[in-house]
A tleap script that builds the chain and sets N, CA, C and O, in Angstrom:
source leaprc.protein.ff14SB
mol = sequence {
  NMET LEU LYS LYS GLU ASN TYR PHE ALA PHE
  GLY ALA PRO ASN PHE THR ASP MET GLU ILE
  ALA ALA GLY THR ARG VAL ILE ARG SER GLY
  TRP VAL GLY MET GLU GLN GLU THR ILE PHE
  PHE GLU LYS GLU LEU SER GLU LEU PHE GLY
  LEU ASN LEU CLEU
}
set mol.1.N position { 20.084 243.391 -64.735 }
set mol.1.CA position { 20.941 243.188 -63.580 }
set mol.1.C position { 20.671 244.307 -62.564 }
set mol.1.O position { 20.528 245.474 -62.931 }
set mol.2.N position { 20.604 243.932 -61.294 }
set mol.2.CA position { 20.397 244.926 -60.245 }
set mol.2.C position { 21.675 245.701 -59.975 }
set mol.2.O position { 22.761 245.128 -59.893 }
set mol.3.N position { 21.530 246.978 -59.841 }
set mol.3.CA position { 22.649 247.820 -59.463 }
set mol.3.C position { 22.487 248.198 -58.001 }
set mol.3.O position { 21.377 248.174 -57.471 }
set mol.4.N position { 23.564 248.539 -57.362 }
set mol.4.CA position { 23.543 248.855 -55.940 }
set mol.4.C position { 22.478 249.883 -55.587 }
set mol.4.O position { 21.824 249.761 -54.551 }
set mol.5.N position { 22.296 250.874 -56.414 }
set mol.5.CA position { 21.310 251.905 -56.091 }
set mol.5.C position { 19.867 251.421 -56.277 }
set mol.5.O position { 18.931 252.146 -55.940 }
set mol.6.N position { 19.675 250.211 -56.808 }
set mol.6.CA position { 18.333 249.680 -57.057 }
set mol.6.C position { 17.812 248.759 -55.957 }
set mol.6.O position { 16.696 248.254 -56.074 }
set mol.7.N position { 18.568 248.528 -54.910 }
set mol.7.CA position { 18.086 247.639 -53.857 }
set mol.7.C position { 18.490 248.157 -52.488 }
set mol.7.O position { 19.416 248.955 -52.341 }
set mol.8.N position { 17.762 247.674 -51.498 }
set mol.8.CA position { 18.009 248.047 -50.119 }
set mol.8.C position { 18.915 246.996 -49.490 }
set mol.8.O position { 18.585 245.811 -49.502 }
set mol.9.N position { 20.045 247.411 -48.945 }
set mol.9.CA position { 21.007 246.472 -48.342 }
set mol.9.C position { 20.521 246.078 -46.946 }
set mol.9.O position { 20.971 246.643 -45.949 }
set mol.10.N position { 19.623 245.131 -46.877 }
set mol.10.CA position { 19.083 244.658 -45.607 }
set mol.10.C position { 20.134 243.842 -44.869 }
set mol.10.O position { 20.656 242.865 -45.405 }
set mol.11.N position { 20.441 244.237 -43.654 }
set mol.11.CA position { 21.393 243.482 -42.843 }
set mol.11.C position { 22.841 243.671 -43.250 }
set mol.11.O position { 23.663 242.785 -43.017 }
set mol.12.N position { 23.172 244.790 -43.847 }
set mol.12.CA position { 24.560 245.034 -44.226 }
set mol.12.C position { 25.434 245.053 -42.966 }
set mol.12.O position { 25.057 245.685 -41.979 }
set mol.13.N position { 26.594 244.375 -42.973 }
set mol.13.CA position { 27.440 244.332 -41.787 }
set mol.13.C position { 28.007 245.695 -41.423 }
set mol.13.O position { 28.271 246.534 -42.284 }
set mol.14.N position { 28.184 245.889 -40.133 }
set mol.14.CA position { 28.748 247.133 -39.633 }
set mol.14.C position { 29.749 246.765 -38.536 }
set mol.14.O position { 29.470 246.947 -37.351 }
set mol.15.N position { 30.905 246.252 -38.931 }
set mol.15.CA position { 31.918 245.799 -37.988 }
set mol.15.C position { 32.836 246.937 -37.584 }
set mol.15.O position { 33.234 247.750 -38.418 }
set mol.16.N position { 33.173 246.993 -36.291 }
set mol.16.CA position { 34.138 247.980 -35.818 }
set mol.16.C position { 35.550 247.457 -36.084 }
set mol.16.O position { 35.734 246.279 -36.389 }
set mol.17.N position { 36.537 248.335 -35.967 }
set mol.17.CA position { 37.933 247.911 -36.134 }
set mol.17.C position { 38.306 246.863 -35.087 }
set mol.17.O position { 39.081 245.949 -35.368 }
set mol.18.N position { 37.753 246.996 -33.875 }
set mol.18.CA position { 38.044 246.039 -32.813 }
set mol.18.C position { 37.491 244.648 -33.163 }
set mol.18.O position { 38.149 243.641 -32.905 }
set mol.19.N position { 36.298 244.589 -33.742 }
set mol.19.CA position { 35.709 243.314 -34.143 }
set mol.19.C position { 36.489 242.695 -35.302 }
set mol.19.O position { 36.702 241.483 -35.330 }
set mol.20.N position { 36.906 243.507 -36.238 }
set mol.20.CA position { 37.708 243.012 -37.362 }
set mol.20.C position { 39.040 242.463 -36.854 }
set mol.20.O position { 39.493 241.414 -37.313 }
set mol.21.N position { 39.670 243.163 -35.911 }
set mol.21.CA position { 40.935 242.704 -35.337 }
set mol.21.C position { 40.753 241.375 -34.616 }
set mol.21.O position { 41.605 240.492 -34.715 }
set mol.22.N position { 39.642 241.228 -33.887 }
set mol.22.CA position { 39.377 239.969 -33.176 }
set mol.22.C position { 39.211 238.818 -34.163 }
set mol.22.O position { 39.756 237.734 -33.953 }
set mol.23.N position { 38.468 239.048 -35.224 }
set mol.23.CA position { 38.286 238.017 -36.246 }
set mol.23.C position { 39.598 237.668 -36.934 }
set mol.23.O position { 39.869 236.500 -37.217 }
set mol.24.N position { 40.403 238.676 -37.199 }
set mol.24.CA position { 41.706 238.469 -37.827 }
set mol.24.C position { 42.622 237.629 -36.940 }
set mol.24.O position { 43.328 236.747 -37.429 }
set mol.25.N position { 42.607 237.906 -35.619 }
set mol.25.CA position { 43.416 237.112 -34.676 }
set mol.25.C position { 43.040 235.637 -34.747 }
set mol.25.O position { 43.913 234.768 -34.758 }
set mol.26.N position { 41.748 235.359 -34.795 }
set mol.26.CA position { 41.286 233.969 -34.843 }
set mol.26.C position { 41.733 233.305 -36.136 }
set mol.26.O position { 42.263 232.194 -36.116 }
set mol.27.N position { 41.521 233.977 -37.254 }
set mol.27.CA position { 41.895 233.397 -38.551 }
set mol.27.C position { 43.397 233.156 -38.630 }
set mol.27.O position { 43.825 232.097 -39.088 }
set mol.28.N position { 44.196 234.106 -38.198 }
set mol.28.CA position { 45.650 233.963 -38.260 }
set mol.28.C position { 46.180 232.917 -37.283 }
set mol.28.O position { 47.275 232.389 -37.478 }
set mol.29.N position { 45.422 232.614 -36.241 }
set mol.29.CA position { 45.873 231.600 -35.275 }
set mol.29.C position { 45.855 230.204 -35.886 }
set mol.29.O position { 46.538 229.303 -35.400 }
set mol.30.N position { 45.072 230.022 -36.956 }
set mol.30.CA position { 44.955 228.703 -37.565 }
set mol.30.C position { 43.909 227.829 -36.892 }
set mol.30.O position { 43.673 226.699 -37.319 }
set mol.31.N position { 43.284 228.344 -35.847 }
set mol.31.CA position { 42.266 227.598 -35.112 }
set mol.31.C position { 40.950 228.364 -35.183 }
set mol.31.O position { 40.743 229.311 -34.425 }
set mol.32.N position { 40.069 227.965 -36.079 }
set mol.32.CA position { 38.784 228.654 -36.185 }
set mol.32.C position { 37.680 227.882 -35.474 }
set mol.32.O position { 36.508 228.255 -35.537 }
set mol.33.N position { 38.056 226.823 -34.810 }
set mol.33.CA position { 37.098 226.051 -34.033 }
set mol.33.C position { 37.289 226.313 -32.565 }
set mol.33.O position { 37.060 227.426 -32.091 }
set mol.34.N position { 37.702 225.310 -31.847 }
set mol.34.CA position { 37.831 225.416 -30.399 }
set mol.34.C position { 39.256 225.815 -30.040 }
set mol.34.O position { 40.166 224.986 -30.039 }
set mol.35.N position { 39.432 227.081 -29.741 }
set mol.35.CA position { 40.735 227.577 -29.313 }
set mol.35.C position { 40.523 228.666 -28.286 }
set mol.35.O position { 39.386 228.903 -27.878 }
set mol.36.N position { 41.559 229.326 -27.860 }
set mol.36.CA position { 41.487 230.273 -26.753 }
set mol.36.C position { 40.495 231.408 -26.994 }
set mol.36.O position { 39.745 231.765 -26.087 }
set mol.37.N position { 40.475 231.981 -28.195 }
set mol.37.CA position { 39.525 233.061 -28.493 }
set mol.37.C position { 38.090 232.556 -28.386 }
set mol.37.O position { 37.216 233.265 -27.888 }
set mol.38.N position { 37.846 231.333 -28.852 }
set mol.38.CA position { 36.504 230.754 -28.774 }
set mol.38.C position { 36.088 230.555 -27.328 }
set mol.38.O position { 34.957 230.866 -26.955 }
set mol.39.N position { 36.989 230.044 -26.522 }
set mol.39.CA position { 36.701 229.822 -25.101 }
set mol.39.C position { 36.408 231.158 -24.423 }
set mol.39.O position { 35.470 231.254 -23.632 }
set mol.40.N position { 37.195 232.183 -24.722 }
set mol.40.CA position { 36.991 233.515 -24.152 }
set mol.40.C position { 35.627 234.064 -24.569 }
set mol.40.O position { 34.901 234.616 -23.741 }
set mol.41.N position { 35.275 233.916 -25.851 }
set mol.41.CA position { 33.990 234.393 -26.352 }
set mol.41.C position { 32.831 233.679 -25.652 }
set mol.41.O position { 31.870 234.320 -25.227 }
set mol.42.N position { 32.924 232.366 -25.534 }
set mol.42.CA position { 31.855 231.610 -24.889 }
set mol.42.C position { 31.710 232.000 -23.418 }
set mol.42.O position { 30.596 232.051 -22.897 }
set mol.43.N position { 32.812 232.271 -22.759 }
set mol.43.CA position { 32.767 232.692 -21.353 }
set mol.43.C position { 32.067 234.048 -21.237 }
set mol.43.O position { 31.186 234.218 -20.393 }
set mol.44.N position { 32.450 235.010 -22.075 }
set mol.44.CA position { 31.803 236.318 -22.055 }
set mol.44.C position { 30.315 236.211 -22.369 }
set mol.44.O position { 29.497 236.870 -21.727 }
set mol.45.N position { 29.963 235.394 -23.341 }
set mol.45.CA position { 28.572 235.229 -23.734 }
set mol.45.C position { 27.758 234.605 -22.604 }
set mol.45.O position { 26.641 235.047 -22.330 }
set mol.46.N position { 28.303 233.589 -21.949 }
set mol.46.CA position { 27.578 232.950 -20.859 }
set mol.46.C position { 27.402 233.909 -19.681 }
set mol.46.O position { 26.368 233.885 -19.013 }
set mol.47.N position { 28.401 234.751 -19.423 }
set mol.47.CA position { 28.278 235.749 -18.359 }
set mol.47.C position { 27.229 236.797 -18.713 }
set mol.47.O position { 26.464 237.229 -17.851 }
set mol.48.N position { 27.192 237.205 -19.979 }
set mol.48.CA position { 26.227 238.196 -20.435 }
set mol.48.C position { 24.795 237.717 -20.194 }
set mol.48.O position { 23.932 238.494 -19.783 }
set mol.49.N position { 24.553 236.427 -20.455 }
set mol.49.CA position { 23.207 235.872 -20.304 }
set mol.49.C position { 22.983 235.204 -18.957 }
set mol.49.O position { 21.922 234.626 -18.722 }
set mol.50.N position { 23.981 235.277 -18.063 }
set mol.50.CA position { 23.829 234.707 -16.740 }
set mol.50.C position { 23.749 233.192 -16.748 }
set mol.50.O position { 23.041 232.598 -15.935 }
set mol.51.N position { 24.472 232.568 -17.663 }
set mol.51.CA position { 24.467 231.115 -17.771 }
set mol.51.C position { 25.792 230.537 -17.295 }
set mol.51.O position { 26.824 231.206 -17.355 }
set mol.52.N position { 25.764 229.322 -16.831 }
set mol.52.CA position { 26.976 228.645 -16.396 }
set mol.52.C position { 27.223 227.470 -17.343 }
set mol.52.O position { 26.934 226.320 -17.011 }
set mol.53.N position { 27.760 227.776 -18.524 }
set mol.53.CA position { 27.931 226.763 -19.559 }
set mol.53.C position { 29.313 226.123 -19.542 }
set mol.53.O position { 29.498 225.026 -20.070 }
set mol.54.N position { 30.284 226.802 -18.937 }
set mol.54.CA position { 31.646 226.279 -18.985 }
set mol.54.C position { 32.046 225.714 -17.652 }
set mol.54.O position { 33.165 225.226 -17.499 }
savepdb mol mol.pdb
quit
């Protein structure tokens, strides 16, 4: 069996408290699909890439 010290954790997550709080808000809202947080995220993402998706 592999032990933690025997392998390299490739792609280990590194979430900030702010990111964890955002994810928690979505989960607790009961809407993990299309809801206000999702719309806000898509708007920010489209602005970041200069796209007009919404």
